[in-house]
N, C-alpha and C positions, 0 to 999 in steps of 0.2 A: 212509327209503330212499335209498341212494346210487345215484341214477338213471344218473349217468355211468359208475360202475363196472359196473352191470348191463348198460348198453349195450355197454360194452367186452367183457364176457363173451359177450354175444349175438353180437357181430361176430366174435369169435375162434372161437366154436362153429360158426358158419356156415362159416368159412374152413377149419377143420380137419375139419369134418364130424362132430364129437363133443364131448361135454362133457369127456371125459378129455384130448382134445387141447388144448382151451382151458385146462384146468387145469394141464397141464404147462408151458404158455407163461407162465402168470400166477403159478405157484408156489402154487396152492391145491388144494383137493380137488375131484374131479368133482362131489360132492354139493353143495358150496358154489356151483359154477357153475350147476348145475340149479336150485337154490333161488332164486338171484338172477334168473335168466332167467324163472322162474315168477312171481316177484314183479313183474318188469317187465311181464309179460303182463297181470297183474291190474291194474296202475297204468294201462296203456295201454287196457285193455278189449278186446284183440284177441289172437288166437293167433298167435305168431310162428313156432313150429316144431311139426312133427309128429314125435313121438318113437316110434321102434320099437326093438326089441332090437338091430338091426344098424346103424341109420343115422338121422341127423337130416335132415329134409326141411323146407325153408323154405316157408312159405305165402305166398300173394300179398301179404298184409299184411306179412309178414316181409320180403319182398323190397323193399317200398316203404320200410319203416323202415330197411333195410340201406343202400339207395341214398342216403338222406338223411343217415343217421348216420355211415357210414364216412368219407366225405370230410371231414366236420366233425371227427371224432376224429383224423384224420391231420393236419389243421391245428393241433389242440390240441397233439398230440405234438411237432410241429415247433416251436411257440411255446415250449413248455416246455423243449425241448432248447436252443433259443437263449438262453433266460432263464438256464438253469443254467450254460451255458458262459460267457456273457459275452464270447465271442469274436466278432469281426466277420470275420476272415479265416481261412480253412482253408488250411493249407499242408502240406508234407511229403509222405510217400508213404503211400497206402492200398493195402494188400495184400489181395487177394480171390481166393478159390478158387471155381471154377464149372465146371459141366459144358460140354463144348465145344459141342455142338449147341445146347443151350438158351441158352448165353451168346451165341452168334453171332446166333441168331434173335430172342431176346426181351430180353436184357439190354443188350447194346451199343447197340441202336437207341435206348434210353431215356436214354443218357448225354450227349447233345449239350447240353441246357440245363443239366445239372448241371456239366459241365466249363466251360461258359461263365460260370456263376455263381461258379466257384471257380478262377480262372486259376492260383493258386499251388499247386493240388493236383495231384499226379501219382498215377496208379493202375497198380499192378503186378498184371496179371491172371494167374492161374495156372489153366490149363485142365486140369481133372482130373475124371474121370467117377466120382467117389466122394466121400463125406464124409471130410474130413481132420481131423487133430488140429491145431487152430488154434494152440495154444500151442507144440507141438513144431515146427511149420512157420513160427512167427513171422508169422502171418497176423491180420489185423484182423477178417475176416468170411468166410463161406463160403456157397455156395448149393448145394442138393442136393435130391433127392427122398427123401421118407420119412426125414427127419432123426431121428437118435437123440440125445435131449437129455441123455444121461448126461455126467457130468464138468463140471457147472456151466455148461451152455450154455443159452441162450435163443434161441428161434426166432420169426420173424414169417412167417406164411403169404404166399405170393405168388400162385400159380395152382394150380388143381386138377391132379392127375395122373390124369385119366380115361383108360381104355384102351378101344379099340374094335377090331373085326375089320376087316381090310383085305386087299385083294388087288389085283394089277395087272389092267388090262383084258386084256392078253395071256393071263393065266392063265384069266380068265373066258371067253375065246373057246374054250378047250379043254374047260372044265367049266362046267356050269350053276351060277349062284350059289345057295348054300344058302338054303332057304326057312324052316328052323327049326333050333334049336340042335342037335338030334340028328343033323342032316345032316352036321355037321363031322367026324364020325368017318370019313367017306368021303374027306376031302380031305388032301392033304399039308400038314403044319403046320410053320411056321417058329417055333421056340420059344426062349424065354429060359432060359438055363441058370442055375441058382442058383450064386452064387459060394461059398456055404458048403457045400452038399450036392453040387454038381457035377451035379445032376440037373435035368431039365426041370421047370419049375414048372407046377402045374396051372392051368387057366383058371378063375378064380372069377368068375362072372358074376352080374349082377343085372338085373332089370326090374320096375319098379313094385312094389317090395317083395318080389319073388320072387328067391331066391338059389339058384344051382346051380353045382356044381363039376364040370368035366369034364377028362378026360385027353386031350390032344390026340394025334393020330397023327403024331409027329414025323418029319420028313424031314431037317430041318436044326436043329442046336443052335448057338446063338450067345449070347455074354455081353454084347453091347453093343447098345443100342437103335437107333443109326444103321445098324449093320450089318444088323440085322433089317429096317429100312426099305429098305435097298439090296437085300437079297435078295428082299423082296416086290415091289419095283419091276421086278425081273428076271424075275418070273413063276414063282418057285420054289414058291409055295404061299400059304396063308392065314396071316396073322400077327395076333397080338394086340399092338397097338402104342399107346403112350401118345400122346394128341393133341398134346402139345407137339412130338413128333417127326413125327406123322402129318399135322398140319394143312397144312403147305406143300405136301405131295404130293397131299392131297385137293383143295386149291384148284387145283392145276396139272392135275389129272386123271390124274397118274401112278399114283395109287392110288384105289381105290373102297371106300367103307365098305359092309360087309355086315352083315345083321341089325341095322339101326339102332336097334331097341328094346333091344337087349342092350349092356351095357358093364360094365367092371370099375373098381373104385375103387382106385387105387394110392396114395392119400393126397394129399400136397401137395408142390409145390416150395416150399421155404422158404429164407429167408436167416437164417443162425444166427451167433451171436457169443457171447463169453464173458459170463457173468452178472457184471456189474461196475456198482456204482452210480456210479462215476466213468468210465464209458465215454468214450473220446475223442470229441470233438465231431465230428471228421471221420467216424467210424464211425457215430455216431447220425444225422448228416445224410445220409450215403449210404443207410443203411437206410430212413429216412423217405422219401427221394426215390424209391428203387426200389419200395418198398411202394405209394406213391401212384401211380406211373407204371404198374405192372402191375395196379392195381385198375381200370384203364380198362374200361368196360363192353364195348367190342368185343373186347378181349383175353380177358376172362373168358368171354364168349359163345363165341368161337372155340374155347376150350379146354375147354368143357363138353360132355360126351357127351349131355347132356339138351337141348342147344340153348338 
């Protein structure tokens, strides 16, 4: 059995939340990923994942294995990258597309050690709140939520995009906080408008294996998460907001989380790049650095709706 390969599949499955997500990243079938993870569980003698029809859940033993395996695998990737390249110095310009708020809050703060380690490298950041065509835009890599891997792209997961209910203290002074999911039908909702249908997206929620879809009573329609966060802070209603956008405001007290047992899975924020066996060393090194930096336990815990 290829234990390292099976560990890689297990790590990718936990970060993407599904065997199919891991399969897309690794260029194999979901059945192959499921089979290898199952063999790994047999070899280790423990259950790593609880499988349901909608979600993979990591067991306590799985979290322990993940905590030990993921940093080691990142180190192996970095070592292989350096050996393949044979380059000591990274120079030139690295061009990266990334979402504005996520980039400011989570990506730029991780870059100090990377820039210090590669003084000849310059980075051209493109702040764009959508996945872009890397080839057409002459970019080396991009960062986005819910990446579409069509067109020969590869992605590495960074952090979960879990979504939670929030409202401002000023709004909750006017109305009592909801006690159950059905209560939300009585509240003004700040909703995300779909860019494709131009309609409000339903709220698809989950709690301990239970899944519910509800139609919010929309008061405001917006098409950008930071605008939703701003409207919620102004006390205009209840919003379903991704934790990467909500976390700073929850920490400051500008927003309050509601119905904390309920949350929605929006996929992952990932770094994506063209599938290329001869990927430039500067791109590979950037991807390895960013993936390792954002795998920090404090960041992962901050952005997990499950705590």
